[in-house]
C-alpha positions as semicolon CSV with decimal commas, in nm:
position;residue;x (nm);y (nm);z (nm)
1;M;3,576;-0,331;0,544
2;K;3,556;-0,381;0,901
3;F;3,270;-0,118;0,933
4;K;3,060;-0,314;0,662
5;L;3,131;-0,611;0,791
6;K;3,012;-0,465;1,143
7;Q;2,706;-0,334;0,940
8;L;2,602;-0,680;0,826
9;L;2,635;-0,852;1,109
10;K;2,414;-0,639;1,293
11;A;2,119;-0,702;1,016
12;V;2,202;-1,069;1,010
13;S;2,148;-1,098;1,418
14;V;1,808;-0,903;1,351
15;V;1,734;-1,159;1,108
16;I;1,821;-1,481;1,320
17;V;1,626;-1,333;1,610
18;L;1,340;-1,276;1,366
19;V;1,312;-1,627;1,250
20;A;1,364;-1,789;1,578
21;L;1,104;-1,586;1,784
22;P;0,808;-1,818;1,907
23;Q;0,472;-1,774;1,664
24;S;0,165;-1,667;1,811
25;A;-0,152;-1,611;1,590
26;M;-0,309;-1,357;1,823
27;A;-0,182;-1,014;1,916
28;F;0,075;-1,056;2,195
29;L;-0,139;-0,851;2,413
30;S;-0,526;-0,801;2,423
31;W;-0,730;-0,678;2,666
32;Q;-1,106;-0,560;2,678
33;E;-1,352;-0,462;2,969
34;D;-1,688;-0,281;2,874
35;D;-1,586;-0,025;2,611
36;N;-1,234;-0,010;2,676
37;S;-0,975;-0,220;2,509
38;L;-0,625;-0,235;2,411
39;E;-0,424;-0,461;2,193
40;A;-0,079;-0,441;2,097
41;R;0,084;-0,635;1,779
42;G;0,386;-0,656;1,607
43;L;0,598;-0,721;1,290
44;L;0,960;-0,809;1,229
45;R;1,116;-0,789;0,878
46;G;1,448;-0,901;0,741
47;S;1,569;-0,816;0,415
48;G;1,856;-0,863;0,144
49;L;1,896;-0,652;-0,156
50;A;2,099;-0,622;-0,462
51;L;2,115;-0,354;-0,756
52;K;2,319;-0,324;-1,059
53;N;2,328;0,030;-1,169
54;P;2,378;0,162;-1,525
55;D;2,742;0,226;-1,572
56;N;2,723;0,622;-1,582
57;Q;2,926;0,843;-1,310
58;V;2,694;1,136;-1,343
59;Y;2,383;0,963;-1,165
60;Y;2,567;0,664;-0,977
61;N;2,852;0,658;-0,771
62;R;2,862;0,301;-0,727
63;R;2,797;0,020;-1,008
64;S;2,709;-0,255;-0,752
65;V;2,504;-0,227;-0,404
66;S;2,400;-0,496;-0,197
67;G;2,345;-0,527;0,156
68;L;2,111;-0,656;0,450
69;A;1,848;-0,438;0,648
70;A;1,629;-0,542;0,919
71;S;1,318;-0,351;1,087
72;G;1,049;-0,412;1,374
73;R;0,703;-0,215;1,389
74;L;0,519;-0,214;1,736
75;M;0,147;-0,150;1,662
76;V;-0,080;-0,035;1,959
77;D;-0,467;0,022;1,933
78;A;-0,664;0,163;2,227
79;G;-1,019;0,229;2,292
80;F;-1,135;0,429;2,567
81;S;-1,525;0,432;2,511
82;K;-1,763;0,338;2,217
83;H;-1,633;0,672;2,035
84;I;-1,270;0,740;2,085
85;S;-0,965;0,525;1,995
86;F;-0,612;0,556;1,969
87;E;-0,352;0,424;1,724
88;M;0,056;0,405;1,751
89;H;0,279;0,232;1,535
90;A;0,656;0,279;1,643
91;V;0,911;0,119;1,381
92;Q;1,298;0,063;1,426
93;N;1,495;-0,021;1,141
94;Y;1,850;-0,053;1,024
95;I;1,926;0,003;0,665
96;P;2,311;0,086;0,571
97;L;2,303;0,397;0,392
98;S;2,458;0,230;0,082
99;L;2,104;0,092;0,042
100;Q;1,921;0,406;0,120
101;H;2,090;0,584;-0,174
102;G;2,130;0,282;-0,405
103;G;2,449;0,409;-0,522
104;S;2,263;0,704;-0,671
105;N;2,399;1,075;-0,678
106;L;2,067;1,202;-0,722
107;A;1,913;1,004;-0,393
108;L;1,817;1,241;-0,105
109;L;1,849;1,076;0,247
110;Q;1,501;1,217;0,306
111;G;1,207;1,036;0,468
112;V;0,829;1,128;0,421
113;E;0,731;1,490;0,464
114;R;0,631;1,491;0,850
115;S;0,809;1,628;1,162
116;D;1,145;1,512;1,254
117;L;1,018;1,559;1,664
118;L;0,900;1,186;1,638
119;D;1,219;1,044;1,425
120;W;1,554;0,963;1,605
121;S;1,827;0,840;1,400
122;F;2,161;0,649;1,504
123;D;2,472;0,526;1,344
124;S;2,515;0,792;1,106
125;R;2,158;0,781;1,008
126;A;2,170;0,397;0,920
127;A;1,950;0,326;1,209
128;H;1,602;0,505;1,255
129;L;1,356;0,493;1,548
130;L;1,041;0,669;1,451
131;V;0,690;0,704;1,516
132;D;0,485;0,637;1,214
133;R;0,142;0,647;1,320
134;L;0,029;0,838;1,659
135;N;-0,362;0,964;1,631
136;L;-0,679;1,011;1,828
137;Q;-0,974;0,901;1,663
138;Y;-1,343;1,028;1,751
139;A;-1,609;0,836;1,558
140;S;-2,024;0,825;1,577
141;N;-2,259;0,720;1,356
142;R;-2,238;1,017;1,128
143;V;-1,907;1,198;1,209
144;N;-1,558;1,059;1,215
145;I;-1,247;1,287;1,336
146;K;-0,892;1,161;1,346
147;A;-0,601;1,397;1,449
148;G;-0,248;1,306;1,449
149;R;0,002;1,128;1,256
150;Q;-0,203;0,903;0,984
151;P;-0,194;0,750;0,655
152;V;-0,385;0,981;0,439
153;N;-0,487;0,740;0,110
154;L;-0,724;0,960;-0,149
155;A;-0,622;0,666;-0,466
156;T;-0,874;0,495;-0,654
157;T;-0,643;0,347;-0,911
158;F;-0,357;0,118;-0,807
159;Y;-0,047;0,170;-1,015
160;F;-0,071;0,523;-1,100
161;T;-0,231;0,748;-0,842
162;P;-0,230;1,091;-0,920
163;N;-0,489;1,220;-0,675
164;D;-0,291;1,040;-0,391
165;F;-0,079;1,342;-0,320
166;F;0,100;1,246;0,070
167;A;0,345;0,940;0,046
168;P;0,204;0,736;-0,243
169;F;0,336;0,394;-0,321
170;A;0,564;0,347;-0,642
171;A;0,388;0,165;-0,934
172;Q;0,613;-0,131;-0,882
173;T;0,565;-0,169;-0,469
174;F;0,422;-0,494;-0,402
175;F;0,404;-0,496;-0,030
176;R;0,159;-0,233;0,056
177;S;0,017;-0,326;0,438
178;Y;0,160;-0,007;0,602
179;K;0,115;0,347;0,414
180;P;0,335;0,597;0,612
181;G;0,183;0,855;0,826
182;V;0,144;1,228;0,764
183;D;0,063;1,505;1,056
184;A;-0,306;1,571;0,960
185;L;-0,643;1,642;1,076
186;R;-0,909;1,423;0,875
187;A;-1,289;1,469;0,935
188;D;-1,551;1,218;0,772
189;V;-1,894;1,343;0,756
190;Q;-2,201;1,098;0,647
191;L;-2,426;1,319;0,469
192;S;-2,635;1,046;0,369
193;E;-2,658;0,668;0,342
194;L;-2,479;0,683;0,009
195;S;-2,276;1,016;0,057
196;Q;-2,005;1,127;0,258
197;L;-1,781;1,452;0,285
198;S;-1,419;1,423;0,363
199;L;-1,227;1,706;0,482
200;I;-0,847;1,707;0,525
201;S;-0,583;1,905;0,618
202;V;-0,189;1,812;0,620
203;L;0,101;1,996;0,748
204;G;0,421;2,075;0,558
205;Y;0,768;2,140;0,691
206;R;1,107;2,313;0,585
207;L;1,346;2,095;0,433
208;D;1,649;2,053;0,685
209;S;1,910;1,796;0,539
210;G;2,071;1,796;0,901
211;G;1,756;1,664;1,033
212;D;1,690;1,286;1,124
213;N;1,446;1,238;0,841
214;G;1,555;1,565;0,597
215;W;1,227;1,778;0,738
216;S;1,247;2,011;1,007
217;N;1,013;2,036;1,300
218;R;0,903;2,392;1,180
219;V;0,604;2,387;1,000
220;D;0,608;2,568;0,665
221;A;0,276;2,718;0,600
222;A;0,344;2,750;0,200
223;R;0,346;2,359;0,217
224;N;0,032;2,326;0,402
225;S;-0,258;2,119;0,209
226;Y;-0,621;2,186;0,247
227;L;-0,885;1,933;0,047
228;A;-1,207;1,823;0,040
229;R;-1,389;1,526;-0,102
230;I;-1,752;1,454;-0,170
231;S;-1,842;1,119;-0,273
232;S;-2,161;0,937;-0,351
233;L;-2,278;0,617;-0,486
234;F;-2,496;0,615;-0,833
235;G;-2,571;0,263;-0,919
236;D;-2,278;0,028;-0,932
237;F;-2,035;0,309;-0,895
238;E;-1,869;0,556;-0,647
239;L;-1,839;0,893;-0,790
240;A;-1,629;1,183;-0,611
241;L;-1,546;1,541;-0,648
242;L;-1,211;1,659;-0,474
243;A;-1,090;2,046;-0,492
244;G;-0,850;2,218;-0,261
245;S;-0,484;2,359;-0,204
246;V;-0,195;2,133;-0,230
247;K;0,148;2,309;-0,092
248;K;-0,046;2,655;-0,225
249;D;-0,134;2,481;-0,580
250;R;-0,486;2,467;-0,658
251;V;-0,646;2,133;-0,751
252;V;-0,975;2,053;-0,873
253;G;-1,045;1,668;-0,981
254;G;-1,245;1,360;-0,884
255;D;-1,261;0,972;-0,936
256;L;-1,464;0,698;-0,965
257;Q;-1,491;0,301;-0,905
258;G;-1,737;0,041;-0,973
259;E;-1,796;-0,259;-1,202
260;L;-1,944;-0,314;-1,537
261;F;-2,175;-0,608;-1,611
262;E;-2,074;-0,769;-1,264
263;W;-1,748;-0,845;-1,438
264;L;-1,496;-0,586;-1,531
265;G;-1,359;-0,359;-1,274
266;V;-1,321;0,004;-1,363
267;R;-1,105;0,273;-1,195
268;A;-1,036;0,634;-1,245
269;E;-0,876;0,938;-1,067
270;G;-0,746;1,260;-1,171
271;H;-0,712;1,610;-1,118
272;V;-0,588;1,931;-1,277
273;N;-0,366;2,134;-1,115
274;F;-0,306;2,521;-1,117
275;P;0,053;2,610;-0,987
276;D;0,099;2,908;-0,739
277;Q;0,443;2,952;-0,909
278;A;0,442;3,196;-1,147
279;G;0,577;3,084;-1,496
280;F;0,446;2,742;-1,458
281;K;0,151;2,587;-1,642
282;R;-0,146;2,406;-1,527
283;R;-0,123;2,055;-1,547
284;V;-0,371;1,757;-1,604
285;E;-0,314;1,414;-1,444
286;F;-0,534;1,127;-1,495
287;A;-0,530;0,755;-1,474
288;L;-0,772;0,494;-1,597
289;G;-0,787;0,131;-1,457
290;L;-0,960;-0,205;-1,590
291;E;-0,929;-0,533;-1,366
292;H;-1,106;-0,869;-1,344
293;R;-1,056;-1,182;-1,131
294;W;-1,140;-1,515;-1,240
295;E;-1,225;-1,801;-1,027
296;N;-0,923;-1,975;-1,078
297;T;-0,729;-1,681;-0,853
298;L;-0,584;-1,539;-1,193
299;S;-0,624;-1,167;-1,180
300;L;-0,539;-0,905;-1,456
301;R;-0,514;-0,529;-1,426
302;A;-0,404;-0,285;-1,677
303;E;-0,392;0,110;-1,643
304;Q;-0,335;0,397;-1,843
305;F;-0,200;0,743;-1,702
306;Y;-0,151;1,044;-1,868
307;H;0,104;1,256;-1,689
308;G;0,044;1,620;-1,816
309;G;0,347;1,763;-1,586
310;G;0,580;1,517;-1,795
311;A;0,845;1,653;-2,045
312;S;0,733;1,646;-2,411
313;S;1,120;1,503;-2,498
314;S;1,365;1,319;-2,338
315;A;1,600;1,583;-2,412
316;T;1,410;1,780;-2,090
317;Y;1,408;1,489;-1,861
318;A;1,687;1,657;-1,635
319;A;1,480;1,957;-1,598
320;V;1,154;1,727;-1,486
321;L;1,339;1,534;-1,262
322;A;1,507;1,850;-1,095
323;T;1,185;2,018;-1,043
324;Q;0,942;1,754;-0,994
325;G;1,080;1,409;-0,956
326;G;0,854;1,108;-0,980
327;Y;0,746;1,044;-1,350
328;L;0,930;1,237;-1,611
329;A;0,713;1,145;-1,912
330;R;0,340;1,201;-2,026
331;N;0,215;0,868;-2,124
332;Y;0,254;0,543;-1,934
333;S;0,073;0,206;-1,941
334;A;0,092;-0,077;-1,714
335;L;-0,022;-0,421;-1,708
336;G;-0,064;-0,665;-1,366
337;A;-0,106;-1,010;-1,312
338;G;-0,170;-1,230;-1,032
339;Y;-0,201;-1,556;-0,944
340;E;-0,179;-1,831;-0,665
341;F;-0,012;-2,129;-0,755
342;T;-0,113;-2,298;-0,412
343;P;-0,262;-2,225;-0,132
344;L;0,055;-2,105;0,018
345;L;0,241;-1,955;-0,304
346;S;0,134;-1,651;-0,472
347;G;0,288;-1,477;-0,756
348;D;0,242;-1,096;-0,888
349;L;0,389;-0,953;-1,217
350;T;0,374;-0,546;-1,274
351;L;0,515;-0,426;-1,679
352;I;0,535;-0,067;-1,689
353;Y;0,578;0,109;-2,036
354;N;0,706;0,482;-2,095
355;W;0,567;0,539;-2,444
356;M;0,749;0,842;-2,526
357;D;1,108;0,682;-2,503
358;H;1,015;0,332;-2,514
359;S;1,148;0,205;-2,193
360;G;1,005;-0,036;-1,958
361;L;1,035;-0,201;-1,618
362;A;0,928;-0,555;-1,527
363;A;0,899;-0,637;-1,188
364;V;0,787;-0,984;-1,031
365;Y;0,680;-1,061;-0,666
366;L;0,685;-1,417;-0,498
367;L;0,512;-1,505;-0,143
368;Y;0,529;-1,805;0,029
369;S;0,354;-1,855;0,358
370;L;0,573;-2,012;0,619
371;S;0,281;-2,030;0,891
372;D;-0,021;-1,837;0,977
373;E;0,225;-1,569;1,108
374;S;0,526;-1,573;0,896
375;E;0,610;-1,540;0,533
376;L;0,900;-1,528;0,274
377;A;0,907;-1,300;0,006
378;F;1,105;-1,236;-0,329
379;S;1,133;-0,980;-0,585
380;G;1,317;-0,890;-0,852
381;A;1,303;-0,599;-1,130
382;V;1,481;-0,568;-1,481
383;A;1,488;-0,201;-1,669
384;R;1,494;-0,171;-2,039
385;G;1,535;0,143;-2,227
386;A;1,901;0,346;-2,347
387;R;2,102;0,390;-2,072
388;P;2,209;0,725;-1,998
389;A;2,523;0,902;-2,173
390;G;2,682;1,163;-1,932
391;V;2,432;1,386;-1,829
392;R;2,186;1,328;-2,098
393;I;1,920;1,109;-1,981
394;N;1,810;0,880;-2,307
395;S;1,516;0,705;-2,144
396;E;1,338;0,700;-1,829
397;F;1,364;0,308;-1,707
398;G;1,691;0,312;-1,859
399;L;1,840;0,536;-1,567
400;Y;1,676;0,247;-1,356
401;P;1,873;-0,029;-1,172
402;N;1,804;-0,392;-1,219
403;S;1,749;-0,546;-0,851
404;V;1,652;-0,859;-0,699
405;S;1,547;-0,904;-0,285
406;A;1,417;-1,135;-0,047
407;E;1,257;-1,056;0,241
408;I;1,109;-1,287;0,551
409;R;0,854;-1,115;0,796
410;S;0,714;-1,234;1,108
411;Y;0,387;-1,101;1,280
412;F;0,329;-1,164;1,643
């Protein structure tokens, strides 16, 4: 009990500091001389989370979980000439272990797949100091090369992103300002005014449950990824082709995005996966989305997702969960809505539906602007579906907890 109280007091103290800090609309450090520049910015976050898990001792060791967490992000951008720039994001966070695994027996305390050389854990892994981005970039009129830890985002659709292979956001994630970085080399070449070629290589690592982030610092060649993407504009649409190898599995696919009738946004992405491992069949992954935003700030987005690697019945959910994780079934729909109630208050709603077992998840998000540099966010999620019985998973979202959270963010 004393240990839990100590954890909460630590998080509360950080939240108090966060709120009490003087605000500044500008970066706290900014310098420029000729072609050289340096800028430093920061973000502090304090949050509280409460979860109510299904009553099932096979998958959950705790029915209710709650706690406080805090984190700080230091962001540094530097330019050394017209062509060379540097980016670094350092993150210090404190998340109690109970929140990290959420009371689940299935959760692994693993972070994004990247070397643990830039990740240090303290207080029995409740606190982490890590470098989320660290890269050097060369940019010219036709070529852009970035080497080092960086976010790699290949998504075109919003909720279901089958082509985003590296640390994708979950469909119900609302705060997406900082996609986690992976250890990569990327080159973007401008082929013409309307066409571009992207070559991407991402390092993979061996699992290490004793490491600070769940991965070792030894590169595993079998988990490396190599991708090429070529894109071009055709009228009101951008079309792209994608091919390569992701952790030794060959992938071929593409994406498109554009607008119909200057009114309806259309997005699509997908690929065919040819597994390297014997006994596994090729999989088709595809998502299609439609969206529109009205002048009154109301926006609607609908997406349909076919997950070829999903189970054909709920009876085989456990096998999919053990081998792939992520989504368990084959057909999903998502509907999202956003609206600005006032200039200071906005809201978002996401509904996700599993067509095979008829389970669903509803997530809501409210964001209130406290000032130009701080904001308060409330979110909640309610899962509906048949709850698990013993080892049997009767529905996918029936396995999910109900949750509510609040977070305050301060930028400086």
